KEGU-39544 format. One record per residue (C-alpha): x negated, y negated, z; residue in one letter; residue number from 1. Coordinates in steps of 0.05 Angstrom, whole numbers. Example, Ala and Ser with C-alpha at 12.3 -4.5 7.8 and 13.67 -1.06 7.14 Angstrom:
! residues 2
    east   north      up  lumvex  dokol
    -246      90     156       A      1
    -273      21     143       S      2
This chain:
! residues 190
    east   north      up  lumvex  dokol
     -94     913     357       X      1
     -36     968     387       X      2
     -33     916     427       X      3
     -15     860     385       X      4
      28     915     336       X      5
      79     913     407       X      6
      83     851     427       X      7
      93     822     342       X      8
      35     790     315       X      9
      86     728     316       X     10
      71     714     390       X     11
       7     706     372       X     12
       9     629     371       X     13
      27     631     440       X     14
     -24     669     474       X     15
     -65     609     487       X     16
     -69     532     477       X     17
    -126     548     427       X     18
     -90     593     383       X     19
     -26     547     379       X     20
     -79     492     358       X     21
    -103     535     302       X     22
     -32     553     280       X     23
     -11     476     279       X     24
     -73     461     249       X     25
     -60     519     183       X     26
      15     489     180       X     27
      -7     421     172       X     28
     -51     439     122       X     29
      -5     493      89       X     30
      55     438      86       X     31
      -4     383      61       X     32
     -26     415       3       X     33
      44     433     -17       X     34
      57     355     -23       X     35
      -6     347     -59       X     36
      19     401    -114       X     37
      92     391    -114       X     38
      92     316    -107       X     39
      50     254    -128       X     40
      67     250    -202       X     41
      47     186    -227       X     42
      73     141    -277       X     43
      33     121    -340       X     44
      51      43    -346       X     45
      67      34    -424       X     46
      23     -32    -456       X     47
       6     -72    -403       X     48
      68     -48    -352       X     49
      11     -42    -294       X     50
      64     -90    -247       X     51
     117     -44    -262       X     52
      76      16    -249       X     53
      41     -22    -183       X     54
     107     -46    -161       X     55
     141      30    -166       X     56
      78      47    -123       X     57
      77       9     -77       X     58
     148      12     -70       X     59
     174     -52     -87       X     60
     216     -70    -156       X     61
     173     -96    -210       X     62
     202    -174    -209       X     63
     245    -157    -266       X     64
     259     -98    -262       X     65
     329     -58    -224       X     66
     315     -40    -148       X     67
     334      25    -175       X     68
     259      24    -196       X     69
     222      42    -129       X     70
     224     111    -128       X     71
     150     119     -95       X     72
     138     108     -16       X     73
     125      51       7       X     74
      47      82      46       X     75
      40     106     -21       X     76
     -34      68     -34       X     77
     -53      40    -108       X     78
    -120      57    -134       X     79
    -144     -12    -147       X     80
    -177      13    -219       X     81
     -99      25    -241       X     82
     -93     -49    -236       X     83
    -116     -89    -296       X     84
    -104    -161    -266       X     85
    -110    -207    -220       X     86
     -28    -214    -222       X     87
     -15    -129    -219       X     88
     -62    -122    -161       X     89
     -25    -190    -121       X     90
      51    -158    -136       X     91
      23     -85    -107       X     92
     -15    -116     -54       X     93
      45    -170     -31       X     94
      94     -98     -33       X     95
      59     -71      11       X     96
      45    -126      53       X     97
     113    -140      60       X     98
     138     -95     103       X     99
     159    -115     167       X    100
     188     -61     203       X    101
     126      -9     167       X    102
      81      26     226       X    103
      26     -16     232       X    104
     -31      30     220       X    105
       1      45     158       X    106
       4     -19     140       X    107
     -53     -30     153       X    108
     -87      22     119       X    109
     -49       7      61       X    110
     -48     -56      58       X    111
    -137     -45      61       X    112
    -124      -5      -3       X    113
    -128     -72     -45       X    114
    -171    -120       7       X    115
    -249    -136       5       X    116
    -280    -114      62       X    117
    -283    -177      89       X    118
    -196    -185      88       X    119
    -208    -116     121       X    120
    -230    -137     180       X    121
    -185    -188     183       X    122
    -132    -149     170       X    123
    -153    -105     232       X    124
    -115    -167     283       X    125
     -65    -162     242       X    126
      12    -125     252       X    127
      72    -115     205       X    128
     124    -142     245       X    129
      92    -222     239       X    130
      92    -213     166       X    131
     159    -262     142       X    132
     169    -226      90       X    133
     210    -160      52       X    134
     203    -164     -18       X    135
     178    -192     -78       X    136
     237    -226    -114       X    137
     213    -265    -172       X    138
     153    -264    -225       X    139
      82    -285    -210       X    140
      48    -353    -233       X    141
     -36    -341    -232       X    142
     -50    -409    -206       X    143
    -133    -409    -223       X    144
    -166    -355    -254       X    145
    -243    -349    -271       X    146
    -280    -286    -276       X    147
    -301    -280    -200       X    148
    -240    -298    -173       X    149
    -170    -317    -182       X    150
    -106    -339    -139       X    151
     -42    -318    -149       X    152
      22    -343    -129       X    153
      78    -291    -113       X    154
     149    -304     -92       X    155
     178    -275     -28       X    156
     252    -268      11       X    157
     211    -312      55       X    158
     179    -356      14       X    159
     119    -350     -38       X    160
      58    -336     -22       X    161
      -7    -345     -48       X    162
     -54    -288     -63       X    163
    -132    -299     -66       X    164
    -174    -246    -101       X    165
    -241    -231    -117       X    166
    -273    -183    -176       X    167
    -305    -128    -153       X    168
    -330     -72    -187       X    169
    -273     -26    -164       X    170
    -236     -83    -195       X    171
    -187    -137    -174       X    172
    -189    -139    -104       X    173
    -146    -188     -45       X    174
    -189    -236     -14       X    175
    -134    -270      32       X    176
     -61    -292      32       X    177
     -19    -342      60       X    178
      46    -379      54       X    179
      55    -437      -6       X    180
      82    -482      56       X    181
      10    -487      82       X    182
     -28    -488      15       X    183
       6    -543       4       X    184
      -5    -589      54       X    185
     -75    -560      60       X    186
     -74    -584     -14       X    187
     -42    -657       9       X    188
     -90    -668      64       X    189
    -153    -677      18       X    190
């Protein structure tokens, strides 16, 4: 013990790689814990304003909201239970999806948070750099809706996309996304 007093407790992390790893992990856990305690105050959406709450959580302004409404980090995921309608989920998903400059693993995990398991598997092969849009630019339109599924048109700065959704026990989840031009072309063939 007297050896530690002579050398100094602050040098303990430098004695071995194991000590350094323990110190780094302790610091990371401390910072993460402080981040959870001090940050993360969620806005509660009053009277059906879930679109604004979902858009703010995804870092994308709601279609009719000013750009200053986006105060949260784009990497923040939105729990499906907080989104009440397929339109809300579609806007939140496209807000997380339309980030071509995002780090791929972060992008995948945020998109998977609102995806069905089948679509999450498809996202494993996708890359954020391939996304032709960077934000939602207008009002959404529900094209089809039943108790179990829905299709929503979401306009982006790279062209409108059609988002397919399924209702699950966890709420509405995205089951696919495709550019509007592709959807229109396929419909005209039929």
